[in-house]
C-alpha positions as CSV (number, residue, x, y, z in Angstrom):
1,M,-22.9,95.5,-58.4
2,T,-24.1,92.7,-56.4
3,T,-25.2,94.2,-52.5
4,L,-23.6,92.1,-50.0
5,P,-24.9,90.5,-47.2
6,P,-24.2,92.2,-43.7
7,P,-21.2,90.7,-41.7
8,I,-21.9,88.0,-40.0
9,P,-21.8,88.4,-36.2
10,G,-18.5,87.5,-34.5
11,F,-16.6,88.0,-37.8
12,P,-15.0,91.1,-38.8
13,D,-16.3,93.3,-41.3
14,P,-14.0,93.0,-44.6
15,D,-14.5,97.1,-44.7
16,E,-13.4,98.1,-41.3
17,A,-11.4,95.4,-39.4
18,P,-8.7,93.1,-40.5
19,G,-9.5,89.3,-39.8
20,T,-7.6,87.4,-36.8
21,A,-4.9,85.3,-37.8
22,L,-5.3,81.6,-37.8
23,D,-3.1,79.1,-35.5
24,T,-2.3,76.8,-38.7
25,E,-0.1,73.7,-38.9
26,G,1.9,72.7,-41.5
27,P,2.3,75.0,-44.6
28,S,2.3,78.6,-44.0
29,S,-0.9,80.5,-45.0
30,P,-1.6,83.9,-47.2
31,L,-4.3,84.3,-45.6
32,D,-3.0,84.4,-41.6
33,D,-2.1,88.3,-41.9
34,R,-4.7,89.4,-44.4
35,Y,-8.5,90.7,-44.4
36,H,-11.2,88.1,-44.5
37,V,-13.6,89.6,-47.4
38,H,-16.8,88.4,-49.1
39,I,-16.0,86.4,-52.1
40,E,-18.9,88.5,-54.0
41,Q,-17.2,91.9,-52.9
42,A,-13.9,90.4,-54.1
43,H,-14.8,89.1,-57.7
44,D,-16.9,92.4,-58.7
45,A,-13.7,94.2,-57.5
46,K,-11.9,91.6,-60.1
47,M,-9.5,90.7,-57.8
48,N,-7.6,87.1,-57.2
49,I,-9.2,85.3,-54.2
50,I,-7.4,82.5,-52.6
51,V,-9.5,80.2,-50.8
52,E,-8.2,77.3,-48.2
53,D,-9.6,73.9,-47.2
54,R,-9.3,73.5,-43.6
55,D,-10.3,70.8,-41.1
56,K,-12.4,71.2,-38.4
57,S,-10.3,72.8,-36.1
58,G,-9.0,75.4,-38.7
59,R,-5.2,74.3,-38.0
60,T,-4.6,72.3,-40.5
61,I,-4.3,73.0,-44.5
62,V,-6.3,70.3,-46.9
63,R,-6.2,72.1,-50.3
64,R,-5.6,75.5,-51.3
65,W,-7.3,77.4,-54.6
66,L,-6.9,80.5,-56.7
67,H,-10.4,81.8,-57.5
68,T,-9.1,84.4,-60.7
69,P,-11.5,87.3,-61.9
70,D,-12.6,85.0,-65.0
71,N,-13.9,82.6,-62.5
72,R,-11.2,79.7,-63.0
73,I,-10.7,77.8,-59.9
74,I,-7.3,76.6,-59.7
75,E,-5.5,74.3,-56.9
76,I,-2.3,76.1,-55.4
77,P,0.8,73.4,-54.5
78,L,1.0,73.8,-50.7
79,S,4.6,73.7,-51.2
80,D,7.1,75.3,-53.4
81,R,9.1,72.3,-54.3
82,P,8.2,70.5,-57.2
83,R,6.0,67.1,-57.1
84,S,6.6,64.0,-59.5
85,S,3.3,62.3,-60.1
86,L,4.4,59.2,-58.4
87,F,5.2,61.1,-55.0
88,R,1.7,62.7,-55.2
89,S,0.5,59.2,-55.8
90,L,2.1,58.2,-52.7
91,Q,0.9,61.0,-50.6
92,N,-2.3,60.5,-51.8
93,F,-2.2,56.7,-50.8
94,R,-0.8,57.7,-47.6
95,Q,-3.6,60.1,-47.1
96,V,-6.1,57.2,-47.8
97,I,-4.3,54.9,-45.2
98,F,-4.6,57.8,-42.7
99,D,-8.4,58.5,-43.1
100,A,-9.0,54.7,-43.0
101,F,-7.3,54.2,-39.7
102,L,-7.4,57.3,-37.9
103,P,-10.3,59.6,-37.1
104,I,-10.5,62.5,-40.1
105,G,-8.8,65.8,-38.8
106,Y,-6.2,63.8,-36.4
107,P,-4.4,64.8,-34.8
108,N,-6.6,67.7,-34.0
109,S,-9.9,65.7,-33.6
110,V,-8.7,63.9,-30.5
111,A,-7.2,64.2,-27.6
112,P,-2.9,64.2,-27.4
113,D,-2.6,60.8,-25.5
114,Y,-4.5,59.0,-28.5
115,L,-1.6,58.0,-30.4
116,P,0.7,56.2,-28.2
117,Y,-2.3,54.4,-26.4
118,Q,-3.5,53.1,-29.8
119,I,0.0,52.0,-30.2
120,F,0.4,50.0,-27.3
121,D,-3.5,48.6,-27.8
122,S,-2.5,47.4,-31.3
123,L,0.0,45.9,-30.4
124,Q,-1.5,44.0,-27.2
125,A,-4.0,42.7,-30.1
126,F,-1.2,41.7,-32.3
127,F,0.0,39.2,-29.1
128,S,-3.3,38.5,-28.2
129,T,-4.3,37.0,-31.2
130,I,-1.2,34.6,-31.5
131,T,-2.1,33.6,-28.0
132,S,-6.1,33.0,-28.9
133,L,-4.9,30.5,-31.8
134,L,-2.7,28.6,-29.3
135,A,-5.7,28.5,-27.0
136,N,-8.3,27.8,-29.5
137,R,-6.4,24.7,-30.4
138,A,-6.6,23.5,-26.8
139,I,-9.9,23.8,-26.5
140,L,-10.7,21.7,-29.6
141,Q,-8.7,19.2,-27.8
142,G,-10.6,19.7,-24.7
143,L,-14.0,19.3,-26.6
144,G,-12.6,15.9,-28.2
145,V,-11.5,16.9,-31.3
146,G,-9.1,14.1,-32.4
147,D,-10.4,11.6,-29.7
148,A,-12.1,8.9,-31.0
149,S,-13.9,8.1,-27.7
150,S,-15.5,11.4,-27.7
151,S,-19.0,12.1,-29.1
152,A,-20.6,15.2,-30.8
153,T,-23.2,15.3,-27.9
154,Y,-20.9,15.5,-25.5
155,A,-19.0,18.4,-27.3
156,L,-22.8,20.4,-27.9
157,L,-23.6,20.0,-24.0
158,L,-20.2,21.4,-23.1
159,T,-20.9,24.0,-25.1
160,I,-24.3,24.7,-24.1
161,L,-22.8,24.3,-20.2
162,K,-20.1,27.0,-21.3
163,D,-22.2,29.5,-23.1
164,A,-25.0,29.5,-20.0
165,V,-22.5,30.2,-17.6
166,S,-20.6,32.8,-19.6
167,R,-24.0,34.6,-19.6
168,V,-24.5,34.5,-16.0
169,A,-21.3,35.6,-15.3
170,T,-21.9,38.7,-17.6
171,I,-25.2,39.9,-16.0
172,V,-23.6,39.3,-12.4
173,F,-20.6,41.2,-13.2
174,A,-22.4,44.1,-14.8
175,Y,-24.5,44.3,-11.6
176,R,-21.7,44.5,-9.2
177,F,-19.4,46.4,-11.1
178,G,-21.0,48.4,-13.5
179,L,-21.1,51.4,-12.1
180,S,-17.5,50.9,-10.8
181,V,-15.7,50.8,-14.5
182,E,-15.9,54.6,-15.9
183,P,-14.5,55.9,-12.7
184,D,-11.4,53.3,-12.8
185,A,-11.9,52.9,-16.7
186,K,-8.1,52.5,-16.4
187,R,-7.8,49.8,-14.2
188,Y,-10.8,47.7,-15.6
189,R,-9.5,47.9,-18.9
190,F,-6.2,46.2,-17.9
191,L,-8.0,43.9,-15.4
192,A,-10.3,42.8,-18.9
193,D,-6.8,41.5,-20.2
194,L,-5.8,40.2,-17.3
195,F,-9.0,38.0,-17.2
196,N,-8.6,37.0,-20.8
197,D,-5.4,35.8,-20.3
198,S,-6.1,33.5,-17.4
199,A,-8.8,32.3,-19.5
200,F,-6.3,31.2,-22.1
201,F,-4.0,29.5,-19.6
202,L,-7.0,27.3,-18.5
203,D,-7.9,26.6,-22.2
204,L,-4.4,25.5,-22.8
205,A,-4.5,23.0,-19.5
206,S,-7.9,21.5,-20.0
207,P,-6.5,18.7,-22.5
208,Y,-4.1,17.7,-19.8
209,L,-7.0,17.3,-17.0
210,G,-9.7,14.6,-16.4
211,T,-13.4,14.7,-17.5
212,W,-14.9,16.7,-14.4
213,A,-11.6,19.1,-14.3
214,K,-11.4,19.9,-17.9
215,I,-15.3,20.8,-17.8
216,A,-14.9,22.9,-14.8
217,A,-11.6,24.5,-16.2
218,L,-13.4,25.4,-20.1
219,T,-16.5,26.4,-18.0
220,L,-14.5,28.9,-15.6
221,A,-12.4,30.2,-18.5
222,E,-15.7,31.0,-20.8
223,A,-16.8,33.0,-17.6
224,L,-13.6,34.7,-17.3
225,R,-14.0,35.9,-20.7
226,A,-17.6,37.0,-20.2
227,L,-15.6,39.3,-17.5
228,C,-13.2,40.4,-20.0
229,G,-15.7,41.6,-22.5
230,V,-18.0,43.1,-19.9
231,A,-15.0,45.0,-18.5
232,A,-13.0,45.5,-21.6
233,G,-16.5,46.9,-23.8
234,A,-17.4,49.9,-20.7
235,S,-13.3,50.9,-19.9
236,K,-12.9,51.6,-23.9
237,A,-16.5,53.4,-24.0
238,A,-15.1,55.6,-20.8
239,L,-11.6,55.9,-22.7
240,S,-13.0,57.1,-26.4
241,S,-15.0,59.4,-24.9
242,H,-11.8,60.9,-23.4
243,F,-9.8,61.0,-26.5
244,A,-12.9,62.2,-28.5
245,R,-12.5,66.0,-29.2
246,S,-15.1,66.9,-32.0
247,N,-18.0,65.4,-31.6
248,N,-16.2,62.4,-33.3
249,L,-17.1,59.4,-30.7
250,A,-18.9,57.4,-33.1
251,E,-16.1,57.7,-36.1
252,L,-13.8,57.3,-33.3
253,N,-15.1,53.7,-32.5
254,A,-15.4,52.8,-35.9
255,K,-12.1,53.8,-36.5
256,E,-10.6,51.6,-33.6
257,A,-12.6,48.4,-35.0
258,S,-10.7,48.9,-38.0
259,Q,-7.2,49.2,-36.4
260,E,-8.2,45.9,-34.4
261,T,-9.2,44.3,-37.4
262,A,-6.3,44.8,-39.5
263,I,-3.9,43.5,-36.7
264,G,-6.1,40.7,-36.2
265,L,-5.5,39.8,-39.6
266,V,-1.7,40.4,-39.4
267,G,-1.5,38.4,-35.9
268,L,-3.6,35.7,-38.0
269,L,-1.3,35.1,-40.3
270,T,1.7,35.1,-37.9
271,G,-0.1,32.9,-35.5
272,S,-1.2,30.5,-38.1
273,V,2.9,30.0,-39.0
274,I,3.7,29.6,-34.9
275,V,0.8,27.1,-34.3
276,R,1.9,24.9,-37.5
277,F,5.7,24.6,-36.0
278,V,5.0,24.9,-31.8
279,E,2.8,21.9,-30.8
280,S,4.9,19.9,-28.0
281,R,3.5,20.9,-24.7
282,E,6.7,22.4,-23.0
283,A,7.3,24.6,-26.1
284,V,3.4,25.9,-26.4
285,F,3.2,26.5,-22.6
286,S,6.7,28.2,-22.7
287,L,5.5,30.3,-25.8
288,M,2.2,31.5,-24.0
289,I,3.8,32.6,-21.0
290,L,6.5,34.7,-22.9
291,L,3.3,36.4,-25.0
292,V,1.3,36.8,-22.1
293,F,3.8,38.8,-20.4
294,V,4.2,40.9,-23.6
295,H,0.6,41.4,-23.9
296,L,0.1,42.6,-20.6
297,W,3.1,44.6,-20.6
298,M,1.5,46.5,-23.7
299,N,-1.7,46.7,-22.2
300,Y,-0.4,48.5,-19.1
301,L,1.9,50.9,-21.1
302,G,-0.9,51.8,-23.4
303,V,-3.4,52.5,-19.8
304,C,-0.4,54.4,-18.5
305,C,-0.3,56.8,-21.4
306,V,-3.9,58.0,-20.9
307,Q,-4.5,61.4,-19.2
308,L,-7.4,61.6,-18.2
309,E,-8.9,64.9,-17.3
310,T,-11.9,63.7,-14.7
311,L,-11.5,63.3,-11.4
312,N,-11.8,60.2,-9.1
313,R,-10.8,59.2,-6.0
314,Q,-7.5,58.0,-6.4
315,R,-6.4,61.3,-9.0
316,T,-8.3,63.9,-6.3
317,T,-5.9,62.2,-3.7
318,I,-2.5,62.7,-5.5
319,L,-3.7,66.1,-6.3
320,V,-4.7,67.3,-2.8
321,Q,-1.6,65.6,-1.0
322,H,0.7,67.4,-3.6
323,Y,-1.1,70.5,-3.3
324,L,-1.1,70.2,0.4
325,G,3.1,69.6,0.4
326,T,4.2,71.9,-2.5
327,G,1.0,74.6,-2.7
328,Q,1.5,73.5,-6.9
329,V,-1.9,72.2,-9.0
330,L,-0.3,68.7,-10.6
331,T,-1.5,68.4,-14.7
332,P,-3.4,65.6,-16.0
333,A,-0.2,64.4,-17.3
334,Q,1.5,64.6,-14.0
335,V,-1.2,63.0,-11.9
336,A,-1.1,59.9,-15.0
337,Q,2.5,59.3,-14.3
338,R,1.8,58.5,-10.5
339,E,-1.6,56.7,-10.7
340,N,-1.4,53.3,-9.3
341,I,-3.6,51.1,-12.4
342,V,-4.0,48.1,-10.5
343,F,-3.2,48.1,-6.5
344,W,-4.9,51.1,-4.9
345,A,-7.4,51.3,-2.1
346,P,-8.6,54.5,-0.5
347,F,-6.4,54.3,2.5
348,I,-5.0,58.1,3.3
349,R,-1.6,58.8,4.6
350,N,-0.8,62.0,6.6
351,K,2.0,64.1,5.8
352,D,4.5,61.6,7.4
353,G,3.7,58.8,5.0
354,V,1.9,56.6,7.6
355,L,-1.4,55.1,6.7
356,V,-4.4,57.0,9.1
357,A,-7.7,56.8,7.5
358,H,-9.9,54.7,5.4
359,V,-12.2,57.3,3.3
360,T,-15.4,55.9,1.5
361,Y,-18.7,57.1,0.5
362,A,-21.5,55.5,2.7
363,R,-24.3,53.3,1.3
364,S,-26.9,54.6,4.1
365,Y,-27.5,56.5,7.0
366,R,-26.9,53.6,9.0
367,E,-23.6,52.8,7.7
368,A,-22.5,56.1,8.4
369,M,-23.1,57.0,11.6
370,P,-21.7,54.5,14.5
371,D,-24.0,53.1,17.3
372,G,-23.6,54.0,20.7
373,Y,-21.4,57.4,20.4
374,Q,-21.5,60.3,18.6
375,P,-18.4,60.8,15.6
376,V,-17.1,63.8,14.8
377,V,-19.0,65.2,12.0
378,Y,-17.7,68.0,9.6
379,G,-20.6,69.6,7.3
380,D,-21.1,72.1,4.5
381,A,-23.9,72.3,2.1
382,G,-24.3,68.8,0.0
383,F,-22.3,66.6,2.5
384,R,-21.3,65.4,5.9
385,L,-17.9,64.0,6.4
386,I,-18.2,61.7,9.6
387,I,-15.3,60.6,11.4
388,W,-15.5,57.7,13.4
389,R,-13.9,57.0,17.1
390,S,-11.0,54.1,16.7
391,T,-8.6,52.7,18.9
392,G,-6.6,51.2,15.9
393,P,-3.9,53.3,13.5
394,V,-6.5,53.8,10.7
395,V,-9.5,56.0,11.5
396,P,-12.9,55.1,9.4
397,M,-14.2,58.0,7.8
398,K,-17.6,58.1,6.0
399,I,-18.8,60.5,3.5
400,L,-22.7,61.0,3.4
401,L,-23.8,63.5,0.7
402,S,-27.1,65.2,1.2
403,G,-30.3,65.6,-1.0
404,D,-31.8,68.5,1.2
405,K,-29.0,71.0,-0.9
406,E,-26.7,69.0,-3.3
407,E,-24.2,71.0,-4.3
408,E,-22.8,70.2,-8.1
409,L,-18.7,69.7,-6.6
410,A,-20.1,68.5,-3.0
411,A,-18.6,64.6,-3.9
412,L,-15.3,66.6,-4.6
413,E,-15.6,69.0,-2.0
414,A,-15.9,66.4,0.5
415,W,-13.5,64.0,-0.5
416,I,-10.7,66.9,-0.5
417,L,-11.8,67.5,2.9
418,A,-11.4,63.8,4.1
419,V,-7.5,64.1,2.4
420,R,-7.2,67.4,4.5
421,I,-7.6,66.0,8.1
422,A,-5.8,62.9,7.2
423,W,-3.2,64.6,6.3
424,N,-2.7,66.4,9.9
425,L,-4.0,63.3,11.7
426,G,-1.2,62.0,14.2
427,R,0.7,65.1,14.1
428,K,1.3,67.7,16.6
429,G,0.2,71.2,15.4
430,G,-2.4,73.1,13.7
431,G,-4.0,71.8,10.7
432,N,-3.4,72.8,7.0
433,T,-6.5,74.7,5.0
434,K,-5.4,75.5,2.2
435,A,-6.8,73.0,0.3
436,G,-10.1,74.5,0.3
437,R,-8.7,77.0,-2.5
438,I,-7.7,74.2,-4.7
439,I,-11.0,73.8,-6.7
440,P,-10.5,77.1,-8.6
441,R,-6.8,76.3,-9.4
442,L,-8.2,72.8,-10.6
443,R,-10.2,74.4,-13.2
444,T,-7.3,76.4,-14.7
445,G,-4.8,73.4,-14.5
446,G,-6.5,71.7,-17.4
447,W,-9.4,69.6,-15.4
448,R,-13.0,69.0,-15.9
449,L,-15.0,69.4,-12.9
450,D,-18.4,68.9,-14.5
451,E,-17.9,64.9,-14.3
452,H,-16.1,62.8,-12.0
453,G,-16.1,59.5,-10.5
454,F,-16.1,59.3,-6.8
455,E,-19.1,57.3,-6.3
456,T,-18.7,53.7,-7.2
457,G,-21.8,52.1,-5.8
458,I,-25.2,53.2,-6.0
459,P,-25.9,57.0,-5.4
460,I,-27.3,57.7,-1.9
461,R,-28.2,61.3,-1.1
462,T,-30.0,61.7,2.3
463,W,-32.8,64.0,3.3
464,T,-33.5,65.4,7.0
465,A,-36.6,66.6,9.1
466,V,-37.0,67.4,12.7
467,V,-40.0,65.6,14.2
468,G,-41.6,67.2,16.6
469,D,-43.7,65.0,18.3
470,E,-41.5,62.3,20.2
471,D,-44.0,59.7,21.5
472,K,-44.8,59.1,17.5
473,V,-41.0,58.6,16.9
474,E,-40.3,56.6,20.0
475,G,-43.2,54.6,18.8
476,H,-42.0,53.9,15.4
477,A,-38.8,52.8,17.1
478,K,-40.2,50.0,18.9
479,K,-42.1,48.8,15.8
480,T,-39.0,48.8,13.8
481,Q,-36.9,47.0,16.5
């Protein structure tokens, strides 16, 4: 008899303990309540062996096989009902379509909110394709197509100008907002299409403008498209990282490109018919307004479906304020329903709903500390929360992260403290301190604390040291004045 290898660590010994039941989807599994045995052992014992091919998650059964003692491999149907060859062919064709446009192992290989987002994303891509056809016709007219007085040199120079402005806009936007896109990925994903639709309207209006106004409109439209490209690309990368759950980020991006290609093809065919029959100015503008509205609405519904599990300033504010009011921690799905996609600023309200504080992360020590008086400072390992004196209704609060003893959750803890203090500003009675116990509950509530997006500018850390020679300090201060 063949000598069997020792049991693999972490797996049950087939001679001693039963295997763990698997949580399967689809057809029930005869392996769920049986021992996991070595194939060699069962073969030597002249036993029939049932083998199942499952996806990576182990939840979905793909195929089932019977390995007989005489070494025959027989496929076992997953259903007891007889299937015709036509039904099997259709089922195989459906599986090919699924594998071509959805990540392998779907739905277990992606986040639960992947499909709702992709449905709305595909719809907005369809309407965007039709809109772009109408705009492209206007661009050609703006470049002089069909105009005997226009020259090829004019069109070439205009194209060069548009391209140059587009490249400069790309560099400037990436420099100014590059760090802001990932923390607010949903906002920038929506703004990207808002930029693009604004460019469409400028293209559409360009044939009816004078020479210089036409050049300005087409150039600005190209700059807006550049902003759309940067914002959409960066925000999609952040969203794809959220959707990928099985080390399949590259495949997920490839399948999204396949989806956009197929939807774009359908949009081109539909748009070709529409462009042929819609030519008057009034009809084109009316159709553009309708298409842009539907396009933006689909995009908005899509980003609203996304349930990000990482914390940023807005999501943390929603979580902490709800926890202070009810003692309950919201789930990512519940917070997603409360998020403001476009219009949100770090102005914090107290328990009565009154705006009382404006909280920001300081970009320097000079920005954090006011001149002329000592502010109120709350400190902990890794951060300082500096509250300025204010005669107005809104109190400035500055968060200064420390490099002396940087803590992993310092940025999160500082923002929680700021929201808790603001919650009690302008109210009588003692402050509510239970927000300090929210972090352990965030971990069990489905939130990822290993990544966060609080700092939307260049990250700054401060180091402090005590200088004993006061004369040297005063001399240095005089030199810098």
